[in-house]
C-alpha positions in Angstrom: 5.2 214.7 123.6 3.5 211.4 124.5 1.9 209.3 121.8 -1.9 209.3 121.8 -3.3 206.0 123.2 -5.1 203.8 120.8 -8.9 204.5 121.0 -10.8 201.3 121.1 -13.2 199.3 123.2 -13.7 195.6 123.8 -17.1 194.1 123.8 -17.6 190.7 125.4 -20.1 188.8 123.4 -19.7 185.3 124.8 -19.1 181.9 123.2 -20.8 180.3 120.2 -20.5 182.9 117.5 -19.0 182.0 114.1 -16.3 184.2 112.6 -18.9 185.5 110.1 -21.4 186.3 112.9 -18.6 188.2 114.8 -17.9 190.2 111.7 -21.5 191.1 111.3 -21.8 192.0 115.0 -18.8 194.2 114.6 -20.4 196.0 111.6 -23.7 196.4 113.6 -21.8 197.9 116.5 -20.0 200.4 114.2 -23.4 201.4 112.6 -24.9 201.8 116.0 -22.1 204.2 117.1 -22.3 206.1 113.8 -26.1 206.5 113.9 -26.2 207.6 117.6 -23.3 210.1 117.0 -24.9 211.5 113.9 -28.0 212.3 116.0 -25.8 214.3 118.4 -26.1 211.7 121.3 -23.2 210.5 123.4 -22.6 207.0 124.7 -25.0 207.5 127.7 -27.8 208.9 125.6 -27.3 212.6 126.4 -26.4 215.3 124.0 -22.8 216.1 123.3 -21.0 219.0 125.0 -21.6 222.1 122.9 -19.0 223.5 120.6 -16.9 226.5 121.6 -17.8 229.8 120.1 -14.7 229.7 117.9 -15.2 226.2 116.7 -18.9 226.9 116.0 -17.8 229.8 113.8 -15.2 227.6 112.0 -17.7 224.8 111.4 -20.4 227.2 110.1 -17.9 228.7 107.7 -17.0 225.3 106.3 -20.3 223.5 106.4 -22.9 226.3 106.6 -24.1 225.1 110.0 -22.6 224.0 113.3 -25.7 222.2 114.5 -26.1 219.6 115.9 -22.8 218.6 117.7 -22.3 215.3 116.0 -18.5 214.9 115.5 -18.8 215.1 111.7 -16.8 218.0 110.3 -15.2 215.9 107.6 -16.9 212.6 108.4 -13.4 211.0 108.3 -13.1 210.1 112.0 -16.3 208.1 112.1 -15.6 206.6 108.7 -12.3 205.2 110.0 -13.9 203.4 112.9 -13.4 199.7 112.3 -13.1 196.2 113.8 -9.7 195.5 115.3 -8.2 192.1 116.0 -10.1 190.7 119.0 -8.3 190.0 122.3 -10.2 186.8 122.9 -12.6 184.3 121.2 -15.5 185.7 123.3 -15.1 189.3 122.3 -14.9 191.8 119.5 -12.8 195.0 119.5 -13.8 198.2 117.7 -11.7 201.4 117.4 -9.0 203.1 115.4 -5.6 202.2 114.1 -2.9 203.6 116.5 -1.0 206.6 115.2 -3.7 207.8 112.8 -5.2 211.3 112.7 -8.7 209.8 113.3 -7.3 208.0 116.5 -6.0 211.4 117.6 -9.3 213.1 116.9 -11.2 210.3 118.7 -8.9 210.7 121.7 -9.6 214.4 121.8 -13.3 213.8 121.9 -13.2 210.9 124.3 -10.9 212.7 126.8 -11.9 216.3 126.1 -8.2 217.2 125.4 -8.7 218.4 121.7 -4.9 218.9 121.2 -4.2 220.0 124.8 -1.7 217.9 126.8 -4.4 217.1 129.4 -8.0 215.9 129.5 -10.8 218.1 130.4 -13.8 216.3 131.9 -16.3 219.1 131.1 -15.3 218.9 127.4 -15.6 215.1 126.9 -17.7 213.8 124.1 -17.8 210.1 124.8 -19.0 208.2 121.7 -16.9 205.0 121.5 -18.9 202.1 122.9 -22.4 200.8 123.1 -25.0 200.7 125.9 -26.2 197.4 127.4 -29.6 198.0 125.6 -27.8 198.4 122.2 -25.7 195.3 122.9 -28.9 193.3 123.6 -30.5 194.4 120.4 -27.4 193.6 118.3 -26.7 190.2 119.9 -30.4 189.4 119.7 -30.0 189.3 115.9 -27.5 186.5 116.2 -28.5 183.2 117.8 -25.7 181.0 119.2 -26.8 178.0 121.2 -28.1 178.8 124.7 -28.4 182.5 124.0 -29.8 183.5 127.3 -27.1 181.8 129.3 -24.4 183.2 127.0 -25.7 186.8 127.4 -25.6 186.4 131.2 -22.1 185.1 130.9 -21.0 187.9 128.6 -22.6 190.6 130.9 -20.8 189.1 133.9 -17.4 189.2 132.1 -18.1 192.7 130.7 -18.9 193.9 134.3 -15.7 192.3 135.6 -13.7 193.9 132.7 -15.2 197.4 133.4 -14.6 197.0 137.1 -10.9 196.3 136.5 -10.4 199.5 134.5 
């Protein structure tokens, strides 16, 4: 059996942020993901794919309710979401430690595999990441020099990064 790939995403923020600002930006990104997910919304703003009948019964038995679909059976997976070492001075990385149960659960949701050896597109619950609008709000709270230019630069690099995936 193949190891589950590490679930993480890199967010290009541009130059000029202090280490303290980058830490606060990371925390704001995590809070944004948690808040959106708790409301039952995926990365693109839509509702998550519904639970299967069997899982809905299981969740109702354990929590008294299976609504809404918010990826919070035990709250452990979202609680384990954290800042990871960044891959550059102009980015932050958020995700899960490789080899953990939460990483496996996140992979199941992101890919739709849920323990199956293959992803299922119609079962995906994409939650890991932030939208351009969320990014703008978060970075707007932290003012490096030449913010407008730096946001443009960060968006360009982010687009190039996403195009290369």
